[in-house]
C-alpha positions in Angstrom: -10.3 4.6 -7.4 -10.6 7.6 -9.8 -8.2 10.6 -9.3 -11.2 12.9 -8.9 -12.6 10.8 -6.0 -9.2 10.8 -4.3 -8.9 14.6 -4.6 -12.4 15.0 -3.0 -11.4 12.7 -0.1 -8.2 14.7 0.4 -10.1 17.9 0.3 -12.6 16.6 2.9 -9.8 15.5 5.2 -8.1 18.9 5.3 -10.5 20.4 7.9 -10.3 17.2 10.1 -6.5 17.2 10.0 -6.2 20.9 10.9 -8.9 20.9 13.5 -7.5 17.8 15.3 -4.0 19.2 15.1 -5.1 22.4 16.9 -7.3 20.4 19.3 -4.7 18.0 20.5 -1.5 20.0 20.1 -2.9 23.1 22.0 -5.2 21.3 24.4 -3.6 17.9 24.9 -5.7 14.7 25.4 -7.0 15.4 28.9 -10.4 17.1 28.6 -13.7 17.1 30.5 -17.0 15.7 29.3 -18.3 19.1 27.9 -15.2 19.4 25.7 -15.4 15.9 24.3 -19.1 16.4 23.6 -18.4 19.5 21.6 -15.5 17.7 19.8 -18.0 14.9 18.9 -20.8 17.3 17.8 -18.4 19.3 15.6 -17.3 16.1 13.8 -20.9 15.0 13.4 -21.8 18.3 11.8 -18.9 18.1 9.5 -19.6 14.5 8.4 -23.3 15.4 7.8 -22.1 18.3 5.6 -19.8 16.1 3.4 -22.4 13.3 3.3 -25.3 15.5 2.3 -24.9 14.6 -1.5 -26.0 11.1 -0.6 -29.4 12.5 0.7 -30.2 14.4 -2.5 -33.1 13.0 -4.6 -32.2 12.6 -8.2 -34.4 14.4 -10.7 -34.6 17.3 -13.1 -34.2 19.8 -10.2 -31.3 17.9 -8.6 -29.2 21.1 -8.6 -31.9 23.0 -6.6 -32.4 20.0 -4.3 -28.6 19.8 -3.7 -28.2 23.5 -3.1 -31.0 23.6 -0.5 -29.8 20.6 1.5 -26.2 21.5 1.3 -26.9 25.0 2.4 -28.8 23.7 5.5 -26.0 21.3 6.4 -23.4 24.0 5.9 -25.2 26.5 8.1 -25.5 23.7 10.8 -21.8 23.0 10.6 -20.8 26.6 10.9 -23.2 27.2 13.9 -22.0 24.0 15.6 -18.4 24.8 14.9 -18.7 28.2 16.6 -20.7 26.8 19.5 -18.4 23.9 19.9 -15.3 26.1 19.9 -16.8 28.4 22.5 -17.6 25.4 24.8 -14.1 24.0 24.2 -12.5 27.3 25.2 -14.7 27.7 28.3 -14.5 24.0 29.1 -17.3 24.1 31.8 -17.1 21.3 34.4 -20.9 20.8 34.3 -21.7 19.5 30.8 -25.5 19.6 31.0 -25.9 23.1 29.4 -23.4 22.4 26.6 -25.1 19.2 25.8 -28.6 20.6 25.8 -27.6 23.6 23.6 -25.9 21.4 21.0 -28.8 18.9 21.1 -31.2 21.7 20.4 -29.0 22.9 17.4 -28.8 19.4 16.1 -32.6 18.9 16.5 -33.4 22.1 14.6 -31.0 21.0 11.9 -32.7 17.6 11.7 -36.2 19.1 11.5 -35.2 21.6 8.8 -33.2 19.0 6.8 -35.9 16.3 6.9 -38.6 18.8 6.1 -36.7 19.9 3.0 -36.0 16.3 2.0 -39.8 15.6 2.2 -40.5 18.6 0.1 -37.9 17.6 -2.4 -39.4 14.1 -2.6 -42.8 15.6 -3.4 -41.3 17.9 -6.0 -39.4 15.1 -7.7 -42.5 12.8 -7.7 -44.5 15.6 -9.3 -41.8 16.1 -11.9 -41.8 12.4 -12.8 -45.6 12.5 -13.0 -45.5 15.5 -15.3 -42.9 13.7 -17.5 -45.2 10.6 -17.6 -48.1 12.9 -18.6 -46.4 14.5 -21.6 -44.5 11.4 -22.8 -47.3 9.9 -24.9 -48.3 13.1 -26.8 -44.7 14.1 -27.2 -43.6 10.8 -28.7 -46.6 10.2 -30.8 -46.5 13.7 -32.3 -42.8 13.3 -33.1 -43.4 10.0 -34.8 -46.4 11.2 -37.0 -44.9 14.6 -37.8 -43.7 14.6 -41.4 -45.3 11.2 -42.3 -47.8 12.9 -44.6 -45.0 14.5 -46.6 -43.9 11.1 -47.6 -47.2 10.2 -49.2 -48.2 11.3 -52.8 -51.9 10.3 -52.7 -53.9 13.4 -51.6 -56.7 11.5 -49.8 -54.2 9.4 -47.8 -52.1 12.5 -47.1 -55.2 14.2 -45.6 -56.0 11.1 -43.4 -52.4 11.1 -42.0 -52.6 14.8 -41.4 -55.8 14.2 -39.4 -54.0 11.6 -37.4 -51.3 14.1 -36.6 -53.7 16.9 -35.8 -55.7 14.5 -33.5 -52.5 13.5 -31.6 -51.1 17.1 -31.5 -54.4 18.5 -30.1 -54.8 15.6 -27.5 -54.7 16.5 -23.8 -51.1 16.4 -22.6 -52.2 15.0 -19.2 -52.5 11.3 -19.2 -53.6 8.5 -16.8 -51.9 5.3 -15.7 -55.1 3.3 -16.8 -54.4 4.4 -20.4 -50.8 3.3 -20.5 -51.6 0.1 -22.4 -53.8 1.9 -24.9 -51.3 4.6 -25.5 -48.6 2.0 -26.0 -50.8 0.3 -28.6 -51.2 3.6 -30.4 -47.5 4.2 -30.5 -47.0 0.7 -32.0 -49.7 1.4 -34.6 -47.8 4.6 -35.6 -44.7 2.5 -36.1 -46.7 0.1 -38.4 -48.1 3.1 -40.3 -44.5 4.4 -40.8 -43.5 0.9 -42.2 -46.6 0.9 -44.5 -45.7 4.3 -45.8 -42.1 3.1 -46.5 -43.5 0.1 -48.4 -46.0 2.3 -50.2 -48.8 0.0 -49.1 -51.8 2.3 -49.6 -54.3 -0.2 -48.4 -52.5 -0.7 -45.1 -51.9 3.0 -44.7 -55.7 3.7 -45.1 -56.6 1.0 -42.6 -54.0 2.0 -40.0 -54.8 5.8 -40.4 -58.5 5.1 -39.8 -57.8 2.8 -36.9 -55.4 5.2 -35.3 -57.8 8.1 -35.6 -60.5 6.1 -33.9 -58.1 4.9 -31.1 -56.8 8.4 -30.5 -60.3 9.8 -30.1 -61.3 6.9 -27.9 -58.2 7.6 -25.7 -59.2 11.2 -25.3 -62.8 10.4 -24.5 -61.7 7.8 -21.8 -59.2 10.3 -20.4 -62.0 12.9 -19.9 -64.1 10.3 -18.1 -61.1 9.2 -15.9 -60.3 12.8 -14.9 -63.8 13.8 -13.9 
């Protein structure tokens, strides 16, 4: 186990050790139901707080997701700790009120936490979708940028520049149905790059013309799919 993980475990145990030391040394082991209920709820709230990172959805906004969920769990823990301590000090014989109050607090916490988790899932899914949308144009533009500078023939250079302009001006938004076509365009760009390296003007001409037609067809199909 890594030293960092060990240190985190030790840090998490500090509260449990101190709280339990006070609880048993000052109050002993004989307690009524309301006190044990509070003892259990406090521990539940604490474990939820330290286990919150497991619930965080990974994504570009992971820091925001983590902050929102951890804040909710921290507030719940503080509220439950204060409520639980009050109940432990009063130690009512009838446990019904103490149980209901802490169930309500836990219920509100669960509703707020789950609602935020659902919102985070939606946000993360939208981010992944946006990333998918921009991937084709971003990658294709990066691959074609500068290819024209490696060609000496003016006519061929203009054709390659038209390919770059067509890709660069293409709609960023994509569609899953076009994934195969876009993959084919990216492969054709790689072939064009190889042809330029080999100074194979015939292949460059053919690939540039084919790419321009495929890019325009992709953009036309995209418009039809997004209607």
